[in-house]
Biopython code that builds the backbone (N, CA, C, O; Angstrom):
import numpy as np
from Bio.PDB.StructureBuilder import StructureBuilder

atoms = [
    (1, "MET", "N", (-26.124, 150.468, 15.489)),
    (1, "MET", "CA", (-26.906, 151.220, 16.444)),
    (1, "MET", "C", (-26.090, 151.378, 17.722)),
    (1, "MET", "O", (-25.588, 150.404, 18.284)),
    (2, "LYS", "N", (-25.971, 152.616, 18.165)),
    (2, "LYS", "CA", (-25.234, 152.913, 19.387)),
    (2, "LYS", "C", (-26.179, 152.812, 20.585)),
    (2, "LYS", "O", (-27.259, 153.403, 20.586)),
    (3, "LEU", "N", (-25.761, 152.059, 21.604)),
    (3, "LEU", "CA", (-26.543, 151.921, 22.830)),
    (3, "LEU", "C", (-25.828, 152.635, 23.961)),
    (3, "LEU", "O", (-24.604, 152.579, 24.072)),
    (4, "ILE", "N", (-26.605, 153.307, 24.800)),
    (4, "ILE", "CA", (-26.058, 154.077, 25.913)),
    (4, "ILE", "C", (-26.638, 153.538, 27.209)),
    (4, "ILE", "O", (-27.849, 153.364, 27.340)),
    (5, "HIS", "N", (-25.752, 153.276, 28.170)),
    (5, "HIS", "CA", (-26.168, 152.704, 29.453)),
    (5, "HIS", "C", (-26.609, 153.807, 30.408)),
    (5, "HIS", "O", (-25.997, 154.873, 30.474)),
    (6, "THR", "N", (-27.672, 153.534, 31.140)),
    (6, "THR", "CA", (-28.119, 154.425, 32.204)),
    (6, "THR", "C", (-28.784, 153.582, 33.285)),
    (6, "THR", "O", (-29.048, 152.396, 33.086)),
    (7, "LYS", "N", (-29.048, 154.194, 34.410)),
    (7, "LYS", "CA", (-29.742, 153.517, 35.507)),
    (7, "LYS", "C", (-30.932, 154.355, 35.923)),
    (7, "LYS", "O", (-30.876, 155.585, 35.914)),
    (8, "VAL", "N", (-32.006, 153.682, 36.287)),
    (8, "VAL", "CA", (-33.179, 154.348, 36.845)),
    (8, "VAL", "C", (-33.602, 153.587, 38.086)),
    (8, "VAL", "O", (-33.312, 152.401, 38.241)),
    (9, "TYR", "N", (-34.294, 154.293, 38.966)),
    (9, "TYR", "CA", (-34.830, 153.659, 40.165)),
    (9, "TYR", "C", (-36.344, 153.678, 40.076)),
    (9, "TYR", "O", (-36.959, 154.738, 39.965)),
    (10, "VAL", "N", (-36.940, 152.486, 40.125)),
    (10, "VAL", "CA", (-38.389, 152.338, 40.097)),
    (10, "VAL", "C", (-38.778, 151.502, 41.302)),
    (10, "VAL", "O", (-38.281, 150.391, 41.483)),
    (11, "ASP", "N", (-39.667, 152.036, 42.123)),
    (11, "ASP", "CA", (-40.092, 151.349, 43.349)),
    (11, "ASP", "C", (-38.889, 150.902, 44.179)),
    (11, "ASP", "O", (-38.829, 149.771, 44.662)),
    (12, "GLU", "N", (-37.940, 151.817, 44.330)),
    (12, "GLU", "CA", (-36.738, 151.609, 45.141)),
    (12, "GLU", "C", (-35.826, 150.491, 44.639)),
    (12, "GLU", "O", (-35.016, 149.952, 45.393)),
    (13, "ARG", "N", (-35.966, 150.156, 43.378)),
    (13, "ARG", "CA", (-35.087, 149.156, 42.759)),
    (13, "ARG", "C", (-34.357, 149.786, 41.592)),
    (13, "ARG", "O", (-34.942, 150.521, 40.796)),
    (14, "CYS", "N", (-33.081, 149.492, 41.501)),
    (14, "CYS", "CA", (-32.261, 150.014, 40.416)),
    (14, "CYS", "C", (-32.399, 149.121, 39.181)),
    (14, "CYS", "O", (-32.319, 147.896, 39.269)),
    (15, "LEU", "N", (-32.605, 149.751, 38.051)),
    (15, "LEU", "CA", (-32.678, 149.019, 36.784)),
    (15, "LEU", "C", (-31.604, 149.545, 35.847)),
    (15, "LEU", "O", (-31.460, 150.757, 35.690)),
    (16, "ASP", "N", (-30.849, 148.651, 35.225)),
    (16, "ASP", "CA", (-29.899, 149.028, 34.190)),
    (16, "ASP", "C", (-30.644, 149.051, 32.866)),
    (16, "ASP", "O", (-31.370, 148.112, 32.537)),
    (17, "LEU", "N", (-30.464, 150.121, 32.111)),
    (17, "LEU", "CA", (-31.116, 150.257, 30.817)),
    (17, "LEU", "C", (-30.091, 150.510, 29.732)),
    (17, "LEU", "O", (-29.066, 151.149, 29.971)),
    (18, "LEU", "N", (-30.364, 150.015, 28.552)),
    (18, "LEU", "CA", (-29.595, 150.329, 27.357)),
    (18, "LEU", "C", (-30.550, 151.032, 26.403)),
    (18, "LEU", "O", (-31.523, 150.441, 25.934)),
    (19, "LEU", "N", (-30.266, 152.290, 26.122)),
    (19, "LEU", "CA", (-31.151, 153.106, 25.303)),
    (19, "LEU", "C", (-30.459, 153.548, 24.023)),
    (19, "LEU", "O", (-29.245, 153.749, 23.991)),
    (20, "THR", "N", (-31.252, 153.695, 22.975)),
    (20, "THR", "CA", (-30.738, 154.278, 21.744)),
    (20, "THR", "C", (-30.790, 155.796, 21.886)),
    (20, "THR", "O", (-31.466, 156.318, 22.773)),
    (21, "GLU", "N", (-30.083, 156.496, 21.022)),
    (21, "GLU", "CA", (-30.125, 157.952, 21.046)),
    (21, "GLU", "C", (-31.546, 158.453, 20.787)),
    (21, "GLU", "O", (-31.956, 159.455, 21.371)),
    (22, "GLU", "N", (-32.290, 157.784, 19.936)),
    (22, "GLU", "CA", (-33.670, 158.172, 19.642)),
    (22, "GLU", "C", (-34.557, 158.018, 20.876)),
    (22, "GLU", "O", (-35.400, 158.876, 21.140)),
    (23, "GLU", "N", (-34.377, 156.945, 21.628)),
    (23, "GLU", "CA", (-35.158, 156.762, 22.867)),
    (23, "GLU", "C", (-34.838, 157.847, 23.892)),
    (23, "GLU", "O", (-35.732, 158.330, 24.586)),
    (24, "ILE", "N", (-33.574, 158.226, 23.986)),
    (24, "ILE", "CA", (-33.187, 159.295, 24.902)),
    (24, "ILE", "C", (-33.800, 160.616, 24.446)),
    (24, "ILE", "O", (-34.299, 161.388, 25.264)),
    (25, "SER", "N", (-33.762, 160.869, 23.163)),
    (25, "SER", "CA", (-34.327, 162.097, 22.614)),
    (25, "SER", "C", (-35.828, 162.178, 22.888)),
    (25, "SER", "O", (-36.333, 163.236, 23.263)),
    (26, "GLN", "N", (-36.537, 161.073, 22.703)),
    (26, "GLN", "CA", (-37.981, 161.047, 22.969)),
    (26, "GLN", "C", (-38.279, 161.297, 24.445)),
    (26, "GLN", "O", (-39.176, 162.071, 24.780)),
    (27, "ALA", "N", (-37.523, 160.639, 25.327)),
    (27, "ALA", "CA", (-37.735, 160.807, 26.765)),
    (27, "ALA", "C", (-37.423, 162.237, 27.199)),
    (27, "ALA", "O", (-38.144, 162.806, 28.019)),
    (28, "PHE", "N", (-36.357, 162.820, 26.656)),
    (28, "PHE", "CA", (-36.011, 164.197, 26.972)),
    (28, "PHE", "C", (-37.122, 165.139, 26.516)),
    (28, "PHE", "O", (-37.474, 166.086, 27.220)),
    (29, "GLY", "N", (-37.664, 164.872, 25.347)),
    (29, "GLY", "CA", (-38.781, 165.683, 24.838)),
    (29, "GLY", "C", (-39.980, 165.648, 25.768)),
    (29, "GLY", "O", (-40.621, 166.672, 26.002)),
    (30, "ARG", "N", (-40.283, 164.472, 26.298)),
    (30, "ARG", "CA", (-41.396, 164.364, 27.251)),
    (30, "ARG", "C", (-41.130, 165.181, 28.507)),
    (30, "ARG", "O", (-42.063, 165.730, 29.094)),
    (31, "SER", "N", (-39.874, 165.272, 28.927)),
    (31, "SER", "CA", (-39.560, 166.025, 30.142)),
    (31, "SER", "C", (-39.748, 167.528, 29.949)),
    (31, "SER", "O", (-39.869, 168.260, 30.932)),
    (32, "LEU", "N", (-39.776, 167.995, 28.721)),
    (32, "LEU", "CA", (-39.938, 169.416, 28.443)),
    (32, "LEU", "C", (-41.402, 169.844, 28.345)),
    (32, "LEU", "O", (-41.694, 171.040, 28.326)),
    (33, "VAL", "N", (-42.318, 168.888, 28.284)),
    (33, "VAL", "CA", (-43.749, 169.192, 28.185)),
    (33, "VAL", "C", (-44.252, 169.628, 29.556)),
    (33, "VAL", "O", (-44.093, 168.904, 30.539)),
    (34, "SER", "N", (-44.856, 170.805, 29.620)),
    (34, "SER", "CA", (-45.254, 171.373, 30.916)),
    (34, "SER", "C", (-46.236, 170.482, 31.675)),
    (34, "SER", "O", (-46.205, 170.454, 32.905)),
    (35, "GLU", "N", (-47.095, 169.763, 30.980)),
    (35, "GLU", "CA", (-48.045, 168.868, 31.648)),
    (35, "GLU", "C", (-47.351, 167.707, 32.359)),
    (35, "GLU", "O", (-47.931, 167.104, 33.263)),
    (36, "ASN", "N", (-46.132, 167.391, 31.967)),
    (36, "ASN", "CA", (-45.385, 166.286, 32.578)),
    (36, "ASN", "C", (-44.533, 166.733, 33.759)),
    (36, "ASN", "O", (-43.890, 165.903, 34.401)),
    (37, "ARG", "N", (-44.519, 168.015, 34.052)),
    (37, "ARG", "CA", (-43.682, 168.550, 35.134)),
    (37, "ARG", "C", (-43.966, 167.864, 36.471)),
    (37, "ARG", "O", (-43.065, 167.715, 37.296)),
    (38, "GLN", "N", (-45.208, 167.450, 36.684)),
    (38, "GLN", "CA", (-45.595, 166.804, 37.940)),
    (38, "GLN", "C", (-44.841, 165.506, 38.192)),
    (38, "GLN", "O", (-44.751, 165.062, 39.337)),
    (39, "TYR", "N", (-44.301, 164.893, 37.151)),
    (39, "TYR", "CA", (-43.596, 163.621, 37.293)),
    (39, "TYR", "C", (-42.110, 163.794, 37.611)),
    (39, "TYR", "O", (-41.417, 162.816, 37.891)),
    (40, "ILE", "N", (-41.625, 165.025, 37.567)),
    (40, "ILE", "CA", (-40.207, 165.287, 37.799)),
    (40, "ILE", "C", (-39.999, 165.674, 39.256)),
    (40, "ILE", "O", (-40.600, 166.629, 39.748)),
    (41, "ASP", "N", (-39.157, 164.934, 39.928)),
    (41, "ASP", "CA", (-38.851, 165.173, 41.336)),
    (41, "ASP", "C", (-37.914, 166.372, 41.442)),
    (41, "ASP", "O", (-36.759, 166.299, 41.020)),
    (42, "ASP", "N", (-38.410, 167.476, 42.004)),
    (42, "ASP", "CA", (-37.610, 168.696, 42.097)),
    (42, "ASP", "C", (-36.344, 168.519, 42.925)),
    (42, "ASP", "O", (-35.372, 169.248, 42.725)),
    (43, "THR", "N", (-36.338, 167.572, 43.843)),
    (43, "THR", "CA", (-35.136, 167.374, 44.661)),
    (43, "THR", "C", (-34.034, 166.654, 43.880)),
    (43, "THR", "O", (-32.871, 166.692, 44.280)),
    (44, "LYS", "N", (-34.389, 165.999, 42.774)),
    (44, "LYS", "CA", (-33.408, 165.276, 41.967)),
    (44, "LYS", "C", (-33.261, 165.872, 40.574)),
    (44, "LYS", "O", (-32.538, 165.339, 39.732)),
    (45, "CYS", "N", (-33.941, 166.961, 40.344)),
    (45, "CYS", "CA", (-33.995, 167.545, 38.999)),
    (45, "CYS", "C", (-32.869, 168.533, 38.739)),
    (45, "CYS", "O", (-32.366, 169.226, 39.624)),
    (46, "CYS", "N", (-32.523, 168.546, 37.504)),
    (46, "CYS", "CA", (-31.788, 169.664, 36.902)),
    (46, "CYS", "C", (-30.371, 169.856, 37.428)),
    (46, "CYS", "O", (-29.853, 170.971, 37.370)),
    (47, "ASP", "N", (-29.736, 168.824, 37.932)),
    (47, "ASP", "CA", (-28.353, 168.961, 38.384)),
    (47, "ASP", "C", (-27.367, 168.319, 37.417)),
    (47, "ASP", "O", (-26.170, 168.272, 37.698)),
    (48, "CYS", "N", (-27.852, 167.826, 36.284)),
    (48, "CYS", "CA", (-26.959, 167.124, 35.369)),
    (48, "CYS", "C", (-26.392, 168.024, 34.274)),
    (48, "CYS", "O", (-25.592, 167.561, 33.461)),
    (49, "TRP", "N", (-26.783, 169.289, 34.231)),
    (49, "TRP", "CA", (-26.262, 170.177, 33.203)),
    (49, "TRP", "C", (-25.085, 170.975, 33.741)),
    (49, "TRP", "O", (-25.241, 171.723, 34.706)),
    (50, "PRO", "N", (-23.915, 170.830, 33.138)),
    (50, "PRO", "CA", (-22.763, 171.627, 33.575)),
    (50, "PRO", "C", (-22.913, 173.076, 33.119)),
    (50, "PRO", "O", (-23.760, 173.387, 32.281)),
    (51, "THR", "N", (-22.095, 173.947, 33.670)),
    (51, "THR", "CA", (-22.144, 175.351, 33.269)),
    (51, "THR", "C", (-21.525, 175.567, 31.897)),
    (51, "THR", "O", (-21.827, 176.555, 31.227)),
    (52, "GLU", "N", (-20.658, 174.649, 31.473)),
    (52, "GLU", "CA", (-20.072, 174.732, 30.142)),
    (52, "GLU", "C", (-20.881, 173.886, 29.179)),
    (52, "GLU", "O", (-21.413, 172.839, 29.549)),
    (53, "LYS", "N", (-20.969, 174.348, 27.937)),
    (53, "LYS", "CA", (-21.689, 173.590, 26.921)),
    (53, "LYS", "C", (-20.977, 172.261, 26.662)),
    (53, "LYS", "O", (-19.750, 172.195, 26.737)),
    (54, "PRO", "N", (-21.736, 171.202, 26.357)),
    (54, "PRO", "CA", (-21.092, 169.931, 26.010)),
    (54, "PRO", "C", (-20.389, 170.050, 24.663)),
    (54, "PRO", "O", (-20.683, 170.958, 23.885)),
    (55, "PRO", "N", (-19.460, 169.136, 24.387)),
    (55, "PRO", "CA", (-18.789, 169.182, 23.089)),
    (55, "PRO", "C", (-19.809, 169.067, 21.964)),
    (55, "PRO", "O", (-20.800, 168.346, 22.077)),
    (56, "LYS", "N", (-19.554, 169.779, 20.891)),
    (56, "LYS", "CA", (-20.482, 169.754, 19.763)),
    (56, "LYS", "C", (-20.455, 168.368, 19.124)),
    (56, "LYS", "O", (-19.404, 167.874, 18.714)),
    (57, "CYS", "N", (-21.612, 167.766, 19.049)),
    (57, "CYS", "CA", (-21.718, 166.462, 18.399)),
    (57, "CYS", "C", (-23.136, 166.285, 17.894)),
    (57, "CYS", "O", (-24.041, 167.001, 18.323)),
    (58, "SER", "N", (-23.334, 165.373, 17.019)),
    (58, "SER", "CA", (-24.641, 165.205, 16.400)),
    (58, "SER", "C", (-25.726, 164.848, 17.419)),
    (58, "SER", "O", (-26.869, 165.281, 17.272)),
    (59, "PHE", "N", (-25.386, 164.067, 18.447)),
    (59, "PHE", "CA", (-26.387, 163.699, 19.443)),
    (59, "PHE", "C", (-26.910, 164.926, 20.174)),
    (59, "PHE", "O", (-28.122, 165.116, 20.271)),
    (60, "TRP", "N", (-26.001, 165.772, 20.699)),
    (60, "TRP", "CA", (-26.440, 166.947, 21.465)),
    (60, "TRP", "C", (-27.137, 167.959, 20.565)),
    (60, "TRP", "O", (-28.116, 168.581, 20.977)),
    (61, "ASN", "N", (-26.651, 168.127, 19.362)),
    (61, "ASN", "CA", (-27.338, 169.031, 18.446)),
    (61, "ASN", "C", (-28.759, 168.546, 18.178)),
    (61, "ASN", "O", (-29.697, 169.343, 18.141)),
    (62, "LYS", "N", (-28.911, 167.258, 17.995)),
    (62, "LYS", "CA", (-30.231, 166.698, 17.710)),
    (62, "LYS", "C", (-31.154, 166.833, 18.909)),
    (62, "LYS", "O", (-32.288, 167.287, 18.756)),
    (63, "ILE", "N", (-30.703, 166.452, 20.098)),
    (63, "ILE", "CA", (-31.559, 166.465, 21.269)),
    (63, "ILE", "C", (-31.968, 167.889, 21.655)),
    (63, "ILE", "O", (-33.056, 168.098, 22.191)),
    (64, "LEU", "N", (-31.102, 168.862, 21.384)),
    (64, "LEU", "CA", (-31.412, 170.255, 21.709)),
    (64, "LEU", "C", (-32.031, 171.013, 20.542)),
    (64, "LEU", "O", (-32.299, 172.211, 20.639)),
    (65, "GLY", "N", (-32.257, 170.306, 19.438)),
    (65, "GLY", "CA", (-32.917, 170.920, 18.281)),
    (65, "GLY", "C", (-32.055, 171.923, 17.524)),
    (65, "GLY", "O", (-32.582, 172.818, 16.864)),
    (66, "CYS", "N", (-30.733, 171.781, 17.613)),
    (66, "CYS", "CA", (-29.819, 172.724, 16.954)),
    (66, "CYS", "C", (-29.165, 172.146, 15.716)),
    (66, "CYS", "O", (-28.317, 172.802, 15.111)),
    (67, "CYS", "N", (-29.532, 170.950, 15.324)),
    (67, "CYS", "CA", (-28.861, 170.288, 14.210)),
    (67, "CYS", "C", (-29.570, 170.632, 12.907)),
    (67, "CYS", "O", (-30.782, 170.456, 12.788)),
    (68, "ASN", "N", (-28.815, 171.120, 11.936)),
    (68, "ASN", "CA", (-29.383, 171.452, 10.633)),
    (68, "ASN", "C", (-29.235, 170.312, 9.638)),
    (68, "ASN", "O", (-29.793, 170.361, 8.542)),
    (69, "GLU", "N", (-28.485, 169.285, 10.020)),
    (69, "GLU", "CA", (-28.213, 168.186, 9.103)),
    (69, "GLU", "C", (-28.989, 166.921, 9.469)),
    (69, "GLU", "O", (-28.765, 165.867, 8.875)),
    (70, "CYS", "N", (-29.889, 167.015, 10.432)),
    (70, "CYS", "CA", (-30.644, 165.826, 10.864)),
    (70, "CYS", "C", (-31.729, 165.503, 9.849)),
    (70, "CYS", "O", (-32.133, 166.335, 9.037)),
    (71, "GLU", "N", (-32.178, 164.266, 9.929)),
    (71, "GLU", "CA", (-33.244, 163.817, 9.038)),
    (71, "GLU", "C", (-34.544, 164.475, 9.405)),
    (71, "GLU", "O", (-35.565, 164.223, 8.766)),
]
sb = StructureBuilder()
sb.init_structure("model")
sb.init_model(0)
sb.init_chain("A")
sb.init_seg("    ")
for serial, (resi, resn, name, xyz) in enumerate(atoms, 1):
    if name == "N":
        sb.init_residue(resn, " ", resi, " ")
    sb.init_atom(name, np.array(xyz, "f"), 0.0, 1.0, " ", f" {name:<3s}", serial, name[0])
structure = sb.get_structure()
């Protein structure tokens, strides 16, 4: 199982997290639901996507729903 490190701030405290690709995919899916938009801080939103597409890999294909070989 591949673990990916990230940081989040909750109540002004930084937390280190280790997430699986599936956990990241689930969280990303929640961010796309229009009812959840209220939880996204517009001042910190949407600056993590570069203008160039990321390298093609199974993780990005899966998270963006472009993978034809996923389970």
